[in-house]
N, C-alpha and C positions, 0 to 999 in steps of 0.2 A: 504494500500500500504506500510505502514511503516514496516509491518511484512515480506515483500518480497523485501528486498533491491536489490536483483538481477534484479527484474523486473524494478525498478526505474533506475538502472544503464543501462540496455538494452535500455530503452526508451530515456535516455539522450545521451548515447554514439552512438546510431545508428539512427539519426534523419530521414534518408530516410526510414528506416524500420518503424519507428513510424508514419510517414506520410502515408505510404502504409497501415498500420494497420487501421488508421483512415478512409482512403478512402474505405477500404474493409468493415468496419463497416457501412459506409453510403450506400454502394451499396448492402450489404447483411445483413442488421440488423436483419431480421427475422431468417435467418440461424444461425447467431451468437447467438442470444438469445435462440434459440432451443438447440444449443450446450452447452451453459451455463446451461440451465435447466437440460439437460441430466447429466452434471457433478455434479450439485447440488443433483439430485436424487441419483446418485451413491454414493456420499459422505454421504448423509443422511442415505442410506440403510446400509452402513458399519459402521455408528456411528461416523464418523469424522466431520460431520456438526451438531453442537449442539448449543443450546441457551447458551450464555455466558453473562457476564455483558456488553460486548462490542457490542453484536448483538443478535437479537431475530430471531429465525428460525420459520417461519410460513408455515405450509403445508395445502393447500386447494385443494379441488377437484372442477373442473369446468366441467360442463356437457354442451356439445354443440351438435347441430344437423347439419349434413352435408348431402347434396343431392349428391349422387353418382349414375350415370346412372339411373336417375328417381326414385331412392329409397332413403328414408330418413334413415340415419344411426346415431345412438346416440353414442357419444364418450365421455368417461370420462377422462379428463386430470388431472394428479396430478401436482400441482405447488408448488415448494419449494421456 
């Protein structure tokens, strides 16, 4: 967060927005995490998300089975 002081300022200056953000996260945590994952994937593909002394970027593939209309579908999800 220290690298994005504008975000800290926004969270501090607009407390009603900060509360709404927290409530949205609680109500839609899966949607939010999916959006974060999509942004991480995009950043990793263009080379802006890299391992540094401050963070380690780990990319894994998760294979899951889902049943859709009586058929088993195997899905591979890349997690950054």
